[in-house]
C-alpha positions in Angstrom: 0.0 0.0 0.0 3.0 2.3 0.1 4.2 4.9 2.5 2.2 8.1 2.7 3.9 11.5 2.1 2.9 12.9 5.5 4.3 9.9 7.3 7.5 9.9 5.2 8.0 13.7 5.8 7.6 13.3 9.6 9.9 10.3 9.7 12.5 12.2 7.7 12.2 15.2 10.0 12.5 13.0 13.1 15.6 11.4 11.6 17.1 14.8 11.0 16.3 16.2 14.5 17.8 13.1 16.3 20.9 12.6 14.1 21.7 16.3 14.8 22.6 15.3 18.3 25.7 13.4 17.1 27.1 16.4 15.3 26.1 19.5 17.3 29.3 19.4 19.3 31.6 19.9 16.3 31.3 23.8 16.0 31.5 24.0 19.8 34.8 22.2 20.2 36.9 25.3 20.4 34.6 26.8 23.0 34.6 23.6 25.0 38.4 23.5 24.9 38.5 27.1 26.2 36.0 26.5 28.9 37.7 23.4 30.3 41.3 24.6 29.5 42.0 21.8 27.1 44.1 21.2 23.9 42.4 20.7 20.6 43.0 16.9 20.7 41.5 16.7 24.2 38.3 18.6 23.3 38.1 16.4 20.2 37.4 13.5 22.5 33.8 14.7 22.6 33.3 14.4 18.8 35.0 11.0 18.7 32.9 9.8 21.7 29.7 10.8 19.9 30.7 8.7 16.9 31.7 5.7 19.0 28.5 5.9 21.0 26.5 6.1 17.8 28.2 3.0 16.5 27.6 1.1 19.7 24.0 2.2 19.7 23.5 0.9 16.2 25.1 -2.4 17.1 23.2 -3.0 20.3 19.9 -1.3 19.7 19.1 -1.2 15.9 18.9 -5.0 15.5 15.8 -4.9 17.8 13.9 -3.1 15.1 13.6 -6.4 13.2 11.4 -7.8 16.0 10.4 -5.1 18.5 7.3 -2.8 18.5 8.6 0.3 16.7 6.4 2.7 18.6 7.6 1.6 22.0 11.2 1.3 21.0 11.2 4.8 19.5 9.6 6.5 22.5 12.1 4.8 24.9 15.0 5.9 22.7 13.8 9.5 22.6 13.3 9.6 26.4 16.8 8.4 27.0 18.2 10.9 24.5 16.5 13.8 26.3 18.0 12.7 29.7 21.5 12.3 28.2 21.4 15.7 26.5 20.5 17.3 29.8 23.4 15.5 31.5 25.7 16.8 28.7 24.6 20.4 29.3 25.3 20.0 33.1 28.8 18.4 32.6 31.3 19.8 35.1 34.4 18.5 33.2 35.5 16.9 30.0 35.3 13.4 31.4 31.6 13.8 32.2 31.0 15.4 28.9 32.6 12.6 27.0 30.5 10.0 28.9 27.4 12.1 28.2 28.3 12.3 24.5 28.5 8.5 24.4 25.1 8.2 26.1 23.5 10.8 23.8 24.6 9.1 20.6 24.0 5.6 22.0 20.3 6.4 22.3 19.9 8.7 19.4 20.1 5.9 16.7 16.5 6.6 15.7 17.4 7.4 12.0 18.8 3.9 11.6 15.6 2.4 13.0 13.4 4.6 10.8 15.1 4.0 7.5 14.5 0.2 7.3 10.9 0.8 8.5 10.3 3.3 5.8 11.8 1.0 3.1 9.7 -1.9 4.4 6.5 0.1 4.1 7.4 1.5 0.6 6.3 0.2 -2.8 8.6 -2.3 -4.6 11.3 -0.6 -6.7 11.2 2.6 -4.8 13.7 1.8 -2.0 16.3 4.1 -3.4 13.8 7.0 -3.5 12.6 6.4 0.0 16.2 6.2 1.3 16.9 9.4 -0.5 14.0 11.1 1.1 15.0 9.9 4.6 18.5 11.1 3.9 17.2 14.5 3.0 16.0 14.8 6.6 19.2 13.5 7.9 21.3 15.8 5.8 19.3 18.9 6.9 19.7 17.7 10.5 23.4 17.3 10.2 23.9 20.6 8.5 21.5 22.7 10.5 22.7 21.2 13.8 26.2 22.6 13.2 24.8 26.0 12.2 22.2 26.2 14.9 24.4 24.9 17.7 27.3 27.1 16.7 25.1 30.2 16.7 23.3 29.3 19.9 26.6 28.5 21.6 28.2 31.8 20.6 25.3 34.2 21.1 24.1 32.7 24.3 27.6 32.8 25.7 27.7 29.1 26.6 28.1 25.9 24.5 25.7 24.2 27.1 22.7 26.1 25.7 23.0 24.1 22.4 22.5 20.8 24.4 19.5 22.2 26.2 17.9 23.2 22.9 18.6 19.7 21.4 16.9 18.1 24.5 13.8 20.3 23.9 13.6 19.2 20.2 14.0 15.5 21.0 11.3 15.8 23.6 8.9 17.3 21.1 9.5 14.3 18.8 8.6 12.0 21.7 5.0 13.2 21.4 4.8 13.7 17.6 6.6 10.8 15.8 4.7 7.7 17.0 1.4 9.1 15.6 2.9 9.0 12.1 4.5 5.5 12.0 3.2 3.5 9.0 0.7 0.8 9.9 2.9 -1.9 8.2 5.7 -1.1 10.6 3.8 -1.8 13.7 4.3 -5.5 13.9 7.5 -7.4 14.6 8.7 -9.4 11.6 11.3 -11.7 13.0 10.7 -14.2 15.8 14.3 -14.4 17.0 15.6 -13.6 20.4 17.7 -10.4 21.0 20.9 -12.4 21.5 20.1 -14.3 18.3 19.8 -11.1 16.4 23.2 -9.9 17.7 24.7 -13.3 16.9 23.6 -13.1 13.3 25.4 -9.9 12.6 28.9 -11.4 11.8 27.2 -14.0 9.6 25.6 -11.4 7.5 28.9 -9.7 6.9 30.5 -12.9 5.7 27.4 -13.8 3.7 26.9 -10.7 1.6 29.6 -9.2 -0.7 27.4 -6.1 -1.2 27.4 -5.5 2.6 31.2 -5.8 2.8 31.6 -3.4 -0.1 29.1 -0.9 1.3 30.7 -1.0 4.8 34.2 -0.5 3.5 33.1 2.4 1.3 31.1 3.9 4.1 34.1 3.7 6.5 36.5 5.4 4.2 34.3 8.2 2.7 32.7 9.0 6.0 36.1 8.8 7.6 37.3 11.6 5.3 34.1 13.5 6.0 34.6 13.2 9.7 38.3 14.1 9.5 37.4 17.5 8.0 34.5 18.3 10.4 36.4 17.2 13.5 39.2 19.8 12.8 37.4 22.6 11.0 36.5 24.6 14.1 40.2 24.6 15.2 41.3 25.6 11.6 38.8 28.5 11.4 39.7 29.7 14.9 43.3 30.4 13.7 44.8 33.0 11.4 43.9 34.1 8.8 40.2 33.4 9.7 39.8 34.0 13.5 36.2 32.7 13.4 34.1 31.8 16.4 31.6 28.9 16.9 28.8 30.7 15.0 30.9 31.3 11.9 32.2 27.7 12.0 28.7 26.4 12.3 27.7 28.4 9.2 29.8 26.1 7.1 27.1 23.5 7.6 24.5 25.9 6.1 26.9 26.9 3.3 27.2 23.3 2.3 23.4 23.0 2.0 23.3 23.0 -1.8 25.6 20.1 -2.3 24.0 18.1 0.4 20.4 18.6 -0.8 21.4 17.4 -4.3 22.7 14.1 -2.8 19.2 12.5 -2.3 18.8 12.4 -6.1 21.4 9.7 -5.9 18.6 7.4 -4.7 16.8 7.7 -8.0 20.0 7.3 -9.9 20.8 4.2 -7.8 17.4 2.7 -8.7 18.1 3.4 -12.4 21.8 2.9 -12.9 23.0 0.9 -9.9 24.6 1.7 -6.6 28.2 1.5 -7.8 27.8 4.3 -10.3 26.5 6.6 -7.5 29.3 5.5 -5.2 31.9 6.4 -7.8 30.4 9.8 -8.3 30.4 10.3 -4.5 34.0 9.4 -4.1 35.0 11.7 -7.0 33.1 14.6 -5.5 34.7 14.1 -2.1 38.2 13.8 -3.7 37.6 17.2 -5.5 36.6 18.7 -2.1 39.9 17.6 -0.5 41.8 18.9 -3.5 40.4 22.3 -2.7 41.0 21.9 1.0 44.7 21.0 0.5 45.5 23.5 -2.2 43.5 26.6 -1.1 41.8 25.8 2.2 44.5 27.3 4.4 43.8 30.8 3.1 40.5 30.9 1.2 37.0 30.9 2.7 35.5 30.5 -0.7 37.6 27.3 -1.4 36.4 25.9 1.9 32.7 26.7 1.1 32.9 25.1 -2.3 34.7 22.1 -0.9 32.1 21.6 1.8 29.4 21.4 -0.9 31.4 18.8 -2.8 32.2 16.9 0.4 28.6 16.9 1.7 27.3 15.7 -1.7 29.9 13.0 -2.0 29.4 11.6 1.5 25.6 11.7 1.4 25.3 10.3 -2.2 27.6 7.5 -1.2 25.6 6.8 1.9 22.4 6.6 -0.1 24.0 4.2 -2.6 25.4 2.0 0.1 22.1 1.7 1.9 20.2 1.1 -1.4 22.7 -1.7 -2.1 22.3 -3.5 1.2 18.5 -3.2 1.5 18.1 -5.3 -1.6 20.1 -8.2 -0.1 17.6 -9.7 2.5 14.2 -8.0 3.2 13.8 -9.9 6.5 17.1 -8.6 7.9 17.1 -4.9 6.8 17.6 -3.5 10.3 20.5 -5.9 10.9 22.1 -5.3 7.6 21.9 -1.6 8.3 23.4 -2.3 11.8 26.5 -3.9 10.3 26.9 -1.2 7.7 26.5 1.7 10.1 28.6 0.3 12.9 31.6 -0.1 10.5 30.9 3.2 8.9 30.9 5.1 12.2 33.8 3.1 13.4 35.6 4.5 10.4 34.4 8.0 11.2 35.5 7.8 14.8 38.9 6.4 13.9 39.4 9.0 11.2 38.4 11.8 13.7 41.1 10.7 16.1 43.6 10.4 13.4 42.8 13.8 12.0 43.1 15.4 15.4 46.5 13.8 15.9 47.5 15.0 12.4 46.2 18.5 13.3 48.4 18.7 16.4 51.5 17.6 14.4 51.0 18.8 10.9 48.2 21.3 10.9 45.7 21.7 8.1 48.0 19.9 5.6 48.1 16.9 7.9 44.3 16.7 8.0 44.2 17.0 4.2 46.6 14.0 3.9 44.4 11.9 6.1 41.3 12.6 3.9 43.2 12.0 0.7 44.5 8.6 1.8 41.0 7.5 2.9 39.4 8.5 -0.4 42.2 6.8 -2.4 41.3 3.6 -0.5 37.6 4.1 -1.4 38.5 4.5 -5.1 40.7 1.4 -5.0 37.8 -0.6 -3.5 35.5 0.4 -6.3 38.1 -0.3 -8.9 38.8 -3.8 -7.5 35.0 -4.5 -7.3 34.6 -3.4 -11.0 37.5 -5.6 -12.1 36.2 -8.6 -10.2 32.7 -8.2 -11.7 34.2 -7.9 -15.2 36.3 -11.1 -14.7 33.2 -13.0 -13.5 31.2 -11.8 -16.5 33.9 -12.9 -18.9 34.1 -16.4 -17.3 30.4 -16.9 -17.4 30.2 -15.9 -21.1 
């Protein structure tokens, strides 16, 4: 019967509001470092902790979406998210803030619960478009979270205010979202125990080549994306820019055009295949880092143009990867998404730490090198997959 437009719009909005909690700390890192008297690498623990917590939440919570009542699961997740955000706002030191960041992102995995539900309720042959629509909400949430949290943090005089606002928005979704869940998503579909669901995750990774490819591409491209955003606030705070959190957050908004074009990758994936869209995404991200490395140390315009290419490349690749895996096993979509997102965010967290280490030792050029290496690995993966497929076709013919 398909998924109604109103339900899809509300689900996409909820995905954007909740995923914003993972990224709202990024334009605030310089302010957090100043408040707690920390180095850039120490303040960066918050961003890395958010990504680690998100990966853990996806691994431990998202598999339950294959069997649990979505309404109840979603309301519990939103309630936990609100409490964790309030704890983050009240953190007295960096250690408490890091723990709170893990708790926030651990429970704010709602987007990865909603996407498989939306795909399951959609008409056959439209999974790419539905994923693209859901990613539109996620993209807006990611971008606007940086802009809004940076502005609120700077003009309120405290980075803590951004966490309070996020708690209020997540609390609002606790009341609104369950009313719009599609009817087909209300019943559990897999009669397997929770431990059984978790035990099946490694088997899925070994079973499906498409899942392994998507996870590897996700980890490398999102790793490059995370390396840039984890260090941007520090780069902009220095000469020749001298920007505060509000100006750093605006880079999320300035990347809006490139990010909003990315959901069209869902339609292209339905028509031409996920690998074509993945290749376009890697090329766009590589162009972004070319601008960052050559001009990004002195030109705001180069950074803005690069952000658009980077946002487009990362999100288009994400859509292609999820469209690829959701075709593998309809009964295990949540678990397939779990494996994919865990490995993707593990790559993002590792790249954030590596980029912060490179920043302390090599500055902006060191960060650019981290991104370039990761994107080269992604391109190599796609090339090897194309060559392998070509060899198999030649043997079968």
